[in-house]
N, C-alpha and C positions, 0 to 999 in steps of 0.2 A: 136659793137659786134665783137668778134674774133673767136667764136667757136659755133657749134651746137652739142648738145648731145641728142641722140635719145633713146627712149625705143624701144624694139624689138616687142613684142607681141601687135598687134593691131595698130602699127605705121608703121613698115617696112613690116610685113606680118601678116596675120590673123591666127597665130598659136593658138590664144586664143580658137578657136573652138575645137582644138585637146586637149587642157587642159580640156575643159568642158567635152568632151566625156570620157577622162581618169578618171577624178574625179567622174563623174556620175557612171561609171562602178564600181569604188571602193565603192562609197556610196551604190550602190545596193547590193554589196557583204556583206556590213556591216548592211544592213537593214535600211539605212538612206535615206529618201526621198531627192532627189536632182533635182532642176530645174534651168532653165536659170536665173530666178530672183535672186535666192540665189547665183548662180555662179558669178553674177556681183559684189558681195561683196568680191570675191577672186582676182579680177583683180589687178595686180601690187603688189600682196602679195607673200611672199616667199612660197616655197613648205611646209616647216615645219609649218608655221603659217596657211596656207590654211587647212592643215590636222587638226590642232587644232580647227579651226572654224567649220569644217565639223563635228567633233566629238561632239563639244558643241551643234551644230545645232540638232544633233540626240540624245542628252542627254547621250552620251557615252564617255565623256571626261575622266572619271575615270576608264574605262574598260581595258585600255592597259598600259603596262609598256613602258618605254622609248625605249627599244629594239624592242618591238612589233610595236611601232609607226614608228620607223626607217624602219622596214620591210614594213609597209604599204606605207610609202612615196616612198620607192624604187620600190614597186610593181606598184604604180601609174606612176612613172617616166618611168619604162620599157615599160608600155603600151603606154605612150605618145611618147616615142622614136620610137616605132614601127609604130605609126600613122604618125609621121612626116618624116619617112624615105623616103617618096616619094615626099617631097617638092622640087620644082625646081624654076627657075627664073620666071616661069609663075605665081607663088604665091606671087610675090612682089606686094604690093598694088599700085593702080593707081597713077601715078604722082611722086612716091617716087624716082625711078631711075633717072628721069629727074632733080628732086630737088637736089639729091646728086651730080649729075654732075655739076649743076649750082653752088652749094656751093664750090665744088672743084676748078672750073675754076675761081671763084671770090677770091680764096685764104683763105677761111675759114678752120679752123681745124674741123674735124668731129669725134665725139666719140659716143659710145654706152654705156648706163647704163641700164642693164637688170636685172630683178628679176629672170631670168631663168638661170639655170646652164648649159643649152644646147645652150646658145647664140652663141658660136663660131661655133658649128656644124650646126645650122640652117642658120647662115649667110653664111657659106661656101656652103651649099646646094643651097642657093639663088644666089650664084655667086657674092656676094657683099663684100667679105672680103677686097678686094682692095680699097673699097670706104671709109673704116674707118681707121683713124689714130690710134685708140686704142679702145678696147672693155673691159668694166668692167662687170663681171657677178656675179651672186649670190655666186659663189664658192669662190670669193675673198673678200667678205665683211662680217662683223659681224652682222650689223643691217640692216634689210630689210626696204624697203619703207613702211611708209612715212618718215623714217629716211633719212637724206640727204647724208649718207655716200657714196652710189654708185655714185651719181652725183659729189660729191666733189672729189672722187678718179679719176673720168674721167677727171675733170678739171685739177687736179694735173698732171695726165699723159700727158695731152695735153699742159701743162705749160701755162695755161691761168687762169687769175683771175676769180673766179666764177661769179662776177658781170658783166663780159664781155661775159657770156655764155647764149645761148638760149637752154632751155630744151623742148623736144617735147614728150608729153605723151597722153595716151588715158584713164588713170585711175585716180580717185580722189586721191588715195594714192601717185601716181606718181607726180601729180601736187603739192601736199603738200610737197613732197620731193624736188622738184625743187625750190619752194619758200623758204623752210628751208635752202637750199644751197645758197640762195641769188641770184638766177638766174631768168631770164625772162621766163615765162611759156607759151608755146603754147599747147593748148588742141586739141585733135582730137576726135570728138564725139558730144554728145548732150550738147548744151550750158547750159541747165538747170541743168545737172548733173555736168558739169565741170565749174561751175560758178566762181570758184576761179582762173581760168586761166586768164592770161592777154589778150590772144587772143584765140578764139575757131573757128576751121574750122569743119564743119560737117563731112567731110571726107578728105582723103589725097590729093584729086585733088586740094584743096585750097592751098597746100604748094608750094609757089614760093617765091623767095627772095624778090621780090617787095611787095608781100602781107604781109610779115612779117615786113619788114623794114618800110613800110609806116604806119603801125599800132603800131609800137614800140614807 
């Protein structure tokens, strides 16, 4: 393996909670019930597709024009950005900073493949921009996860063959994208949910180079 490519939300920091709060607020505005169980189906999915799923969930998929949907997505994002504006290095998930340092010292290339258009901003606020050789976010891809485009673009930017990359994800759609890209998949979360991953750690404290390589 020559490179590690990370998702952002739920892997580097738990900004997924802020996505949930912002989508829930929008759902309430539209009269669409929204709970944490349904929110799980949005993990790793683009903003546009998430909105479509929410509207279908509430039976309102035909109630809005394309322009109105764009305004709704923008409203959600503005709320999300206001919520994450106070994120700091204290919000880096346990063990992540040490793992990134371990990878850097061992000579691995490090990339990010995020479904968030705010990936650069969040990474900057976490104080981790220096840790990544390249960041690919939703603003630079056409197809969202589970399509492999974001991971393939990250591998290309790192000048590493996809088969020599490890992808790290917390969402089913993300794991599917990693495998579709021909990469080795490390899941963070419930092993029963992420059962397609090659390795699953219940949380980020399991992320060490030794743990990954010995189970690869």
